Structure formats: C-alpha cells, structure tokens
MARVEXPA-715189 format. One record per atom (N, C-alpha, C): residue in one letter; chain; atom name; x, y, z. Coordinates in pm, 1 decimal. Layout:
TORRO aa ch at       c1       c2       c3
TORRO  A  A CA        X        Y        Z
...
//
This chain:
TORRO aa ch at       c1       c2       c3
TORRO  X  A  N  12758.4  11949.5  13848.1
TORRO  X  A CA  12626.3  11943.3  13907.2
TORRO  X  A  C  12520.7  11942.3  13796.8
TORRO  X  A  N  12430.9  11850.5  13806.8
TORRO  X  A CA  12319.4  11843.6  13712.2
TORRO  X  A  C  12226.6  11960.7  13737.3
TORRO  X  A  N  12190.3  12033.1  13631.0
TORRO  X  A CA  12104.8  12150.6  13649.0
TORRO  X  A  C  11961.0  12128.6  13603.9
TORRO  X  A  N  11940.9  12033.4  13511.7
TORRO  X  A CA  11805.8  12016.0  13459.8
TORRO  X  A  C  11787.7  11878.1  13397.2
TORRO  X  A  N  11660.9  11847.9  13373.9
TORRO  X  A CA  11620.8  11728.4  13301.0
TORRO  X  A  C  11530.1  11774.7  13188.0
TORRO  X  A  N  11549.4  11719.1  13069.9
TORRO  X  A CA  11466.1  11754.5  12955.0
TORRO  X  A  C  11394.9  11628.3  12907.4
TORRO  X  A  N  11262.2  11636.4  12901.9
TORRO  X  A CA  11179.6  11523.9  12857.9
TORRO  X  A  C  11112.1  11557.5  12726.2
TORRO  X  A  N  11117.5  11464.8  12631.0
TORRO  X  A CA  11047.5  11482.2  12504.3
TORRO  X  A  C  10901.1  11448.9  12525.0
TORRO  X  A  N  10811.6  11540.3  12489.6
TORRO  X  A CA  10668.2  11520.6  12509.6
TORRO  X  A  C  10597.1  11476.8  12381.9
TORRO  X  A  N  10671.9  11466.3  12272.5
TORRO  X  A CA  10610.1  11433.7  12144.0
TORRO  X  A  C  10575.2  11560.0  12068.6
TORRO  X  A  N  10551.2  11546.1  11940.8
TORRO  X  A CA  10508.9  11658.2  11856.0
TORRO  X  A  C  10606.1  11775.8  11861.6
TORRO  X  A  N  10735.8  11745.4  11871.7
TORRO  X  A CA  10843.5  11845.5  11869.4
TORRO  X  A  C  10839.8  11940.0  11989.9
TORRO  X  A  N  10791.7  11889.6  12101.8
TORRO  X  A CA  10782.8  11968.1  12224.9
TORRO  X  A  C  10864.6  11901.0  12334.7
TORRO  X  A  N  10929.5  11983.1  12418.4
TORRO  X  A CA  11001.2  11930.6  12534.9
TORRO  X  A  C  10954.4  12001.5  12660.5
TORRO  X  A  N  10978.5  11933.3  12772.3
TORRO  X  A CA  10957.1  11991.7  12904.3
TORRO  X  A  C  11093.3  11993.5  12971.9
TORRO  X  A  N  11137.7  12113.4  13008.3
TORRO  X  A CA  11266.7  12131.2  13073.2
TORRO  X  A  C  11239.8  12157.3  13221.1
TORRO  X  A  N  11295.1  12073.2  13306.5
TORRO  X  A CA  11269.7  12085.1  13449.9
TORRO  X  A  C  11400.4  12120.0  13519.8
TORRO  X  A  N  11402.8  12238.4  13578.3
TORRO  X  A CA  11518.5  12285.6  13654.7
TORRO  X  A  C  11525.6  12208.2  13785.6
TORRO  X  A  N  11644.7  12195.4  13842.2
TORRO  X  A CA  11657.4  12120.8  13968.2
TORRO  X  A  C  11573.0  12179.6  14080.2
TORRO  X  A  N  11530.6  12306.4  14067.1
TORRO  X  A CA  11442.9  12368.7  14167.6
TORRO  X  A  C  11297.7  12324.9  14151.9
TORRO  X  A  N  11267.3  12260.7  14037.6
TORRO  X  A CA  11129.8  12219.4  14010.2
TORRO  X  A  C  11059.6  12307.5  13908.5
TORRO  X  A  N  11115.2  12424.5  13879.3
TORRO  X  A CA  11055.1  12513.4  13778.4
TORRO  X  A  C  11061.5  12446.9  13641.3
TORRO  X  A  N  10959.9  12473.9  13557.6
TORRO  X  A CA  10950.7  12409.7  13427.0
TORRO  X  A  C  10939.6  12512.8  13315.0
TORRO  X  A  N  10998.2  12475.8  13201.2
TORRO  X  A CA  10985.4  12553.8  13078.5
TORRO  X  A  C  10949.6  12455.2  12967.8
TORRO  X  A  N  10850.0  12489.7  12887.9
TORRO  X  A CA  10817.7  12409.9  12770.1
TORRO  X  A  C  10886.1  12471.8  12649.2
TORRO  X  A  N  10932.0  12387.7  12557.8
TORRO  X  A CA  10981.3  12437.2  12429.8
TORRO  X  A  C  10900.0  12371.7  12319.6
TORRO  X  A  N  10894.1  12441.5  12209.0
TORRO  X  A CA  10822.1  12391.8  12092.9
TORRO  X  A  C  10902.8  12430.7  11970.0
TORRO  X  A  N  10907.4  12344.7  11872.9
TORRO  X  A CA  10973.3  12382.3  11747.4
TORRO  X  A  C  10896.0  12499.9  11686.5
TORRO  X  A  N  10967.4  12593.9  11623.8
TORRO  X  A CA  10898.4  12708.7  11563.9
TORRO  X  A  C  10819.9  12667.8  11439.4
TORRO  X  A  N  10722.8  12750.4  11403.1
TORRO  X  A CA  10639.3  12721.9  11286.6
TORRO  X  A  C  10722.1  12707.5  11159.4
TORRO  X  A  N  10830.9  12784.5  11149.1
TORRO  X  A CA  10912.7  12777.3  11027.3
TORRO  X  A  C  11007.2  12656.9  11027.9
TORRO  X  A  N  10995.9  12571.9  11130.7
TORRO  X  A CA  11078.4  12451.2  11136.1
TORRO  X  A  C  10995.3  12332.1  11185.2
TORRO  X  A  N  10875.0  12318.2  11126.0
TORRO  X  A CA  10787.9  12202.0  11145.0
TORRO  X  A  C  10712.6  12198.1  11277.4
TORRO  X  A  N  10722.4  12300.4  11357.7
TORRO  X  A CA  10656.3  12299.1  11488.5
TORRO  X  A  C  10529.0  12380.9  11491.9
TORRO  X  A  N  10471.9  12388.9  11610.3
TORRO  X  A CA  10350.4  12466.8  11632.2
TORRO  X  A  C  10380.7  12610.4  11675.0
TORRO  X  A  N  10502.5  12633.7  11726.3
TORRO  X  A CA  10538.3  12768.2  11770.3
TORRO  X  A  C  10455.4  12816.2  11887.9
TORRO  X  A  N  10413.9  12725.9  11974.1
TORRO  X  A CA  10327.3  12760.9  12086.9
TORRO  X  A  C  10403.9  12788.2  12215.3
TORRO  X  A  N  10536.1  12777.0  12210.7
TORRO  X  A CA  10620.5  12802.8  12327.0
TORRO  X  A  C  10756.2  12850.5  12275.4
TORRO  X  A  N  10845.0  12888.4  12367.0
TORRO  X  A CA  10981.1  12922.2  12327.2
TORRO  X  A  C  11040.9  12806.1  12249.0
TORRO  X  A  N  11114.3  12836.6  12143.1
TORRO  X  A CA  11195.6  12733.3  12079.1
TORRO  X  A  C  11328.8  12729.6  12153.3
TORRO  X  A  N  11407.1  12624.5  12136.7
TORRO  X  A CA  11538.8  12622.8  12201.4
TORRO  X  A  C  11624.7  12743.6  12162.6
TORRO  X  A  N  11618.8  12785.5  12036.0
TORRO  X  A CA  11698.4  12902.3  11996.8
TORRO  X  A  C  11639.7  13031.5  12053.6
TORRO  X  A  N  11507.5  13037.4  12071.9
TORRO  X  A CA  11446.6  13151.8  12141.2
TORRO  X  A  C  11501.7  13162.0  12283.2
TORRO  X  A  N  11511.7  13047.0  12350.4
TORRO  X  A CA  11563.7  13046.0  12487.4
TORRO  X  A  C  11707.9  13095.0  12492.0
TORRO  X  A  N  11787.6  13055.9  12392.5
TORRO  X  A CA  11927.0  13099.8  12390.8
TORRO  X  A  C  11935.4  13251.5  12376.5
TORRO  X  A  N  11859.8  13306.4  12282.4
TORRO  X  A CA  11861.9  13451.2  12262.0
TORRO  X  A  C  11806.9  13523.9  12384.8
TORRO  X  A  N  11700.8  13471.5  12441.3
TORRO  X  A CA  11640.1  13531.6  12559.5
TORRO  X  A  C  11732.8  13521.4  12680.1
TORRO  X  A  N  11805.9  13410.6  12690.2
TORRO  X  A CA  11897.8  13395.0  12803.5
TORRO  X  A  C  12010.2  13497.8  12797.5
TORRO  X  A  N  12047.4  13541.9  12676.5
TORRO  X  A CA  12148.2  13647.3  12665.3
TORRO  X  A  C  12096.6  13775.3  12730.9
TORRO  X  A  N  11973.4  13813.2  12702.3
TORRO  X  A CA  11915.8  13933.3  12763.5
TORRO  X  A  C  11902.5  13917.1  12914.5
TORRO  X  A  N  11855.1  13801.4  12959.0
TORRO  X  A CA  11839.0  13778.2  13102.9
TORRO  X  A  C  11973.1  13781.8  13174.6
TORRO  X  A  N  12075.9  13725.2  13113.5
TORRO  X  A CA  12209.7  13724.2  13173.3
TORRO  X  A  C  12265.3  13866.1  13182.8
TORRO  X  A  N  12252.1  13942.6  13074.7
TORRO  X  A CA  12298.8  14081.1  13070.4
TORRO  X  A  C  12233.2  14161.8  13183.6
TORRO  X  A  N  12101.4  14148.1  13196.6
TORRO  X  A CA  12027.8  14220.6  13300.5
TORRO  X  A  C  12071.6  14174.1  13439.9
TORRO  X  A  N  12088.4  14044.8  13457.7
TORRO  X  A CA  12131.4  13991.8  13587.2
TORRO  X  A  C  12268.1  14045.6  13627.5
TORRO  X  A  N  12362.1  14047.2  13532.9
TORRO  X  A CA  12495.9  14096.7  13563.8
TORRO  X  A  C  12491.9  14246.1  13594.9
TORRO  X  A  N  12409.4  14322.3  13523.6
TORRO  X  A CA  12393.3  14464.1  13558.0
TORRO  X  A  C  12337.4  14478.3  13699.0
TORRO  X  A  N  12239.5  14394.6  13732.9
TORRO  X  A CA  12181.5  14399.2  13866.9
TORRO  X  A  C  12282.0  14366.6  13974.2
TORRO  X  A  N  12365.8  14267.2  13949.5
TORRO  X  A CA  12471.3  14232.1  14046.2
TORRO  X  A  C  12567.2  14349.4  14062.5
TORRO  X  A  N  12608.2  14409.8  13950.2
TORRO  X  A CA  12699.3  14524.5  13955.9
TORRO  X  A  C  12637.2  14637.8  14038.7
TORRO  X  A  N  12510.4  14666.0  14012.4
TORRO  X  A CA  12442.7  14772.1  14087.4
TORRO  X  A  C  12435.3  14739.6  14236.2
TORRO  X  A  N  12400.3  14617.3  14267.8
TORRO  X  A CA  12390.8  14575.7  14407.3
TORRO  X  A  C  12525.3  14589.9  14477.9
TORRO  X  A  N  12632.4  14551.3  14410.9
TORRO  X  A CA  12765.3  14557.7  14472.0
TORRO  X  A  C  12820.0  14699.5  14482.7
TORRO  X  A  N  12763.8  14792.7  14405.3
TORRO  X  A CA  12815.7  14929.2  14401.7
TORRO  X  A  C  12716.9  15033.5  14453.6
TORRO  X  A  N  12613.2  14989.1  14521.7
TORRO  X  A CA  12517.8  15081.3  14582.0
TORRO  X  A  C  12439.5  15164.9  14481.6
TORRO  X  A  N  12417.5  15110.3  14363.2
TORRO  X  A CA  12342.3  15179.7  14258.5
TORRO  X  A  C  12201.7  15122.6  14256.4
TORRO  X  A  N  12103.9  15209.5  14253.2
TORRO  X  A CA  11965.1  15163.4  14249.6
TORRO  X  A  C  11926.3  15134.2  14105.0
TORRO  X  A  N  11885.7  15010.4  14081.6
TORRO  X  A CA  11835.7  14969.6  13950.1
TORRO  X  A  C  11693.6  14920.8  13970.5
TORRO  X  A  N  11599.2  15004.0  13931.1
TORRO  X  A CA  11458.6  14970.6  13952.2
TORRO  X  A  C  11388.4  14927.1  13825.1
TORRO  X  A  N  11448.5  14957.4  13709.4
TORRO  X  A CA  11377.7  14930.7  13585.3
TORRO  X  A  C  11473.6  14886.1  13475.8
TORRO  X  A  N  11437.4  14781.2  13408.5
TORRO  X  A CA  11507.0  14740.3  13286.5
TORRO  X  A  C  11416.7  14644.1  13212.1
TORRO  X  A  N  11392.7  14672.9  13087.6
TORRO  X  A CA  11324.6  14578.3  13000.2
TORRO  X  A  C  11413.2  14555.1  12878.7
TORRO  X  A  N  11396.1  14440.1  12818.1
TORRO  X  A CA  11472.9  14407.5  12697.9
TORRO  X  A  C  11379.9  14344.0  12595.5
TORRO  X  A  N  11388.2  14391.6  12474.1
TORRO  X  A CA  11316.0  14332.9  12360.7
TORRO  X  A  C  11418.7  14256.7  12278.7
TORRO  X  A  N  11394.0  14129.1  12256.5
TORRO  X  A CA  11491.8  14040.4  12193.8
TORRO  X  A  C  11446.8  14003.8  12052.2
TORRO  X  A  N  11538.6  14020.6  11957.9
TORRO  X  A CA  11515.9  13977.2  11820.0
TORRO  X  A  C  11622.6  13874.1  11784.5
TORRO  X  A  N  11578.6  13764.5  11725.3
TORRO  X  A CA  11669.0  13656.7  11685.6
TORRO  X  A  C  11659.9  13641.3  11534.9
TORRO  X  A  N  11774.6  13639.9  11468.5
TORRO  X  A CA  11778.3  13622.2  11323.5
TORRO  X  A  C  11850.1  13490.8  11294.3
TORRO  X  A  N  11782.4  13404.7  11221.7
TORRO  X  A CA  11836.5  13272.9  11188.5
TORRO  X  A  C  11898.5  13274.9  11049.2
TORRO  X  A  N  12002.4  13194.4  11029.8
TORRO  X  A CA  12054.8  13171.2  10895.3
TORRO  X  A  C  11999.4  13036.9  10847.8
TORRO  X  A  N  11998.5  13018.3  10716.2
TORRO  X  A CA  11936.1  12898.5  10660.7
TORRO  X  A  C  12030.6  12778.9  10652.2
TORRO  X  A  N  12148.4  12799.9  10599.8
TORRO  X  A CA  12240.7  12688.5  10577.7
TORRO  X  A  C  12376.3  12719.1  10636.5
TORRO  X  A  N  12415.4  12663.1  10746.3
TORRO  X  A CA  12332.8  12573.5  10827.2
TORRO  X  A  C  12232.8  12654.0  10909.8
TORRO  X  A  N  12126.0  12589.2  10949.5
TORRO  X  A CA  12025.1  12655.8  11032.3
TORRO  X  A  C  12085.6  12680.3  11170.2
TORRO  X  A  N  12103.6  12807.9  11202.3
TORRO  X  A CA  12160.8  12846.2  11331.5
TORRO  X  A  C  12127.7  12992.2  11358.6
TORRO  X  A  N  12152.7  13034.9  11481.4
TORRO  X  A CA  12133.4  13175.9  11514.1
TORRO  X  A  C  12247.6  13253.7  11450.2
TORRO  X  A  N  12213.5  13348.5  11364.2
TORRO  X  A CA  12314.6  13431.8  11298.8
TORRO  X  A  C  12335.7  13561.6  11375.4
TORRO  X  A  N  12227.7  13617.3  11430.8
TORRO  X  A CA  12237.3  13745.6  11499.1
TORRO  X  A  C  12130.7  13756.6  11606.7
TORRO  X  A  N  12168.5  13824.0  11715.6
TORRO  X  A CA  12073.7  13855.9  11823.0
TORRO  X  A  C  12080.6  14006.5  11844.5
TORRO  X  A  N  11965.9  14071.2  11836.4
TORRO  X  A CA  11955.3  14214.5  11863.4
TORRO  X  A  C  11872.1  14231.6  11990.7
TORRO  X  A  N  11925.9  14306.3  12084.7
TORRO  X  A CA  11852.5  14329.3  12209.9
TORRO  X  A  C  11843.7  14478.9  12234.4
TORRO  X  A  N  11721.0  14526.7  12250.1
TORRO  X  A CA  11696.2  14667.4  12282.1
TORRO  X  A  C  11662.3  14677.3  12430.6
TORRO  X  A  N  11754.5  14735.9  12506.6
TORRO  X  A CA  11736.6  14753.3  12650.7
TORRO  X  A  C  11680.5  14891.5  12678.6
TORRO  X  A  N  11582.1  14898.8  12766.7
TORRO  X  A CA  11529.9  15027.1  12812.9
TORRO  X  A  C  11566.9  15040.9  12960.7
TORRO  X  A  N  11657.5  15133.1  12986.9
TORRO  X  A CA  11705.1  15160.3  13123.1
TORRO  X  A  C  11671.2  15302.2  13167.3
TORRO  X  A  N  11591.2  15374.0  13088.0
TORRO  X  A CA  11571.1  15517.7  13109.3
TORRO  X  A  C  11512.3  15553.4  13244.6
TORRO  X  A  N  11427.1  15469.8  13299.8
TORRO  X  A CA  11360.9  15505.1  13426.0
TORRO  X  A  C  11451.6  15496.2  13547.8
TORRO  X  A  N  11577.6  15458.9  13528.1
TORRO  X  A CA  11671.4  15454.4  13640.4
TORRO  X  A  C  11733.2  15590.8  13670.2
TORRO  X  A  N  11725.3  15682.4  13575.5
TORRO  X  A CA  11772.7  15820.7  13593.7
TORRO  X  A  C  11919.4  15827.6  13637.8
TORRO  X  A  N  12004.0  15744.2  13576.2
TORRO  X  A CA  12145.6  15746.0  13605.8
TORRO  X  A  C  12214.6  15856.4  13527.4
TORRO  X  A  N  12324.1  15907.4  13582.8
TORRO  X  A CA  12406.9  15998.4  13503.2
TORRO  X  A  C  12482.4  15914.1  13399.7
TORRO  X  A  N  12547.1  15981.5  13305.4
TORRO  X  A CA  12613.9  15912.4  13194.7
TORRO  X  A  C  12721.9  15815.9  13243.3
TORRO  X  A  N  12799.9  15855.7  13342.8
TORRO  X  A CA  12907.8  15770.0  13393.4
TORRO  X  A  C  12851.4  15642.7  13456.3
TORRO  X  A  N  12744.7  15655.9  13533.0
TORRO  X  A CA  12682.8  15538.9  13596.3
TORRO  X  A  C  12623.4  15447.8  13489.8
TORRO  X  A  N  12551.9  15506.8  13394.8
TORRO  X  A CA  12493.5  15429.7  13284.9
TORRO  X  A  C  12601.5  15348.5  13213.8
TORRO  X  A  N  12710.5  15414.1  13177.4
TORRO  X  A CA  12819.0  15346.9  13105.1
TORRO  X  A  C  12882.6  15235.6  13187.9
TORRO  X  A  N  12899.9  15257.9  13318.0
TORRO  X  A CA  12959.1  15155.7  13405.0
TORRO  X  A  C  12867.6  15034.2  13417.9
TORRO  X  A  N  12739.2  15058.2  13433.3
TORRO  X  A CA  12643.3  14948.6  13448.4
TORRO  X  A  C  12635.2  14867.4  13318.8
TORRO  X  A  N  12627.4  14936.0  13205.9
TORRO  X  A CA  12621.1  14868.2  13076.4
TORRO  X  A  C  12749.8  14790.0  13049.5
TORRO  X  A  N  12862.2  14848.4  13082.9
TORRO  X  A CA  12990.2  14780.1  13065.0
TORRO  X  A  C  12993.6  14649.7  13143.4
TORRO  X  A  N  12940.8  14652.0  13263.9
TORRO  X  A CA  12932.2  14529.1  13343.6
TORRO  X  A  C  12844.0  14426.6  13273.5
TORRO  X  A  N  12730.0  14470.1  13222.8
TORRO  X  A CA  12638.2  14378.8  13153.7
TORRO  X  A  C  12701.8  14311.5  13034.3
TORRO  X  A  N  12786.8  14384.1  12964.3
TORRO  X  A CA  12851.6  14328.2  12844.9
TORRO  X  A  C  12952.3  14218.2  12878.9
TORRO  X  A  N  12976.6  14196.9  13006.9
TORRO  X  A CA  13066.4  14089.0  13049.9
TORRO  X  A  C  12987.9  13966.2  13096.5
TORRO  X  A  N  12860.9  13958.0  13060.8
TORRO  X  A CA  12780.4  13843.5  13105.7
TORRO  X  A  C  12831.4  13713.8  13043.0
TORRO  X  A  N  12825.4  13604.5  13116.8
TORRO  X  A CA  12878.1  13476.6  13069.2
TORRO  X  A  C  12815.8  13426.6  12938.9
TORRO  X  A  N  12686.8  13448.1  12919.7
TORRO  X  A CA  12623.7  13400.9  12796.3
TORRO  X  A  C  12681.7  13475.7  12676.9
TORRO  X  A  N  12689.8  13608.2  12687.2
TORRO  X  A CA  12746.0  13687.2  12578.3
TORRO  X  A  C  12889.6  13651.6  12548.9
TORRO  X  A  N  12969.2  13635.5  12653.2
TORRO  X  A CA  13109.8  13600.0  12633.7
TORRO  X  A  C  13123.9  13462.2  12569.2
TORRO  X  A  N  13030.0  13374.0  12596.2
TORRO  X  A CA  13034.4  13239.3  12540.3
TORRO  X  A  C  13002.8  13237.1  12391.0
TORRO  X  A  N  12908.1  13320.0  12348.3
TORRO  X  A CA  12861.8  13310.3  12209.0
TORRO  X  A  C  12911.9  13421.2  12117.4
TORRO  X  A  N  12975.7  13525.2  12171.8
TORRO  X  A CA  13008.9  13642.5  12090.5
TORRO  X  A  C  13099.9  13612.5  11971.0
TORRO  X  A  N  13177.8  13508.2  11976.2
TORRO  X  A CA  13267.7  13476.5  11864.4
TORRO  X  A  C  13195.0  13409.2  11747.9
TORRO  X  A  N  13073.8  13358.7  11772.3
TORRO  X  A CA  13002.6  13285.4  11666.9
TORRO  X  A  C  12865.6  13342.5  11631.4
TORRO  X  A  N  12816.2  13436.7  11710.5
TORRO  X  A CA  12686.6  13498.6  11684.5
TORRO  X  A  C  12704.6  13649.6  11688.1
TORRO  X  A  N  12656.4  13718.8  11586.4
TORRO  X  A CA  12659.4  13865.1  11588.5
TORRO  X  A  C  12560.3  13913.6  11694.5
TORRO  X  A  N  12605.3  14004.1  11778.6
TORRO  X  A CA  12521.2  14057.3  11885.7
TORRO  X  A  C  12518.7  14208.5  11874.9
TORRO  X  A  N  12397.1  14264.4  11876.9
TORRO  X  A CA  12382.3  14409.6  11875.5
TORRO  X  A  C  12302.9  14449.5  12000.5
TORRO  X  A  N  12367.3  14522.0  12089.3
TORRO  X  A CA  12302.0  14574.4  12208.2
TORRO  X  A  C  12259.7  14717.9  12177.8
TORRO  X  A  N  12130.0  14745.5  12182.3
TORRO  X  A CA  12077.8  14879.4  12163.2
TORRO  X  A  C  12034.4  14927.0  12300.5
TORRO  X  A  N  12093.6  15036.2  12346.1
TORRO  X  A CA  12071.8  15079.6  12484.7
TORRO  X  A  C  12005.4  15216.3  12489.7
TORRO  X  A  N  11899.5  15222.5  12567.1
TORRO  X  A CA  11824.9  15346.5  12585.2
TORRO  X  A  C  11821.5  15381.3  12733.3
//
C-alpha cells in the first residue's frame, strides 16, 4: 500500500503528503547546505523513533488497563561525517506524571523498546533511551 507522496519544492525542500492528506515539510539542515527551517529527513527518522516508542507504550497501556496520561520525549541526533549518517539517537523520556509503580513502569518501558522503528535501526544506529 502506498503511504505517501514526496514532492521536491526546490531549494533542498520537500513536501511529504500522507495518504490521509496530512503534510510535512523537510528542509536540508544548515550544516548540509540547507536553510534548516523544517525537519530534515534524518530529524524525522530520529523523531519517528520517539513517536513509535511512545505509541507502542500507549498501545500496551490501553491493552492492559494502565492509564498513561503523560509522556514527553526530547530527541537528540548525532551525525557522523564519513559517511554522513545518523550515528546515535538519544531520547530522554519523561513519564513521571503517570505515577506508576516500578513494575508497571518497567513493563510499559519494555513494551516501548519493542517498537518497530527501534527494532529496524538498532543494529546500525546507537540508541540511548533515558527514562525518567
């Protein structure tokens, strides 16, 4: 199934259109000839890891009657130079406002670590999950 269409807008910018009609713009980063005015493609990849992790935790909570009202993630992406690629992704998750006991916290986080994006890239990108 086709999920999206990507159109080049010029000046190192793209418009990504999801089959639902939602749009995301990308821009090359300033350190790679771009304006850095939108997510870069590698920013989206790193950010999608955090979004996937949170989504899988939410699914786990929904299926197990656990209330998940709060989660934020701060994403850091570290690039290598030669070849230019994502070398490491660090994500700091804040789950403190959920007031889970230790066993629930560990179960929810364990579910998140099985997200498809993480499982896809973990062999080639260093990933550090910092959990609060």
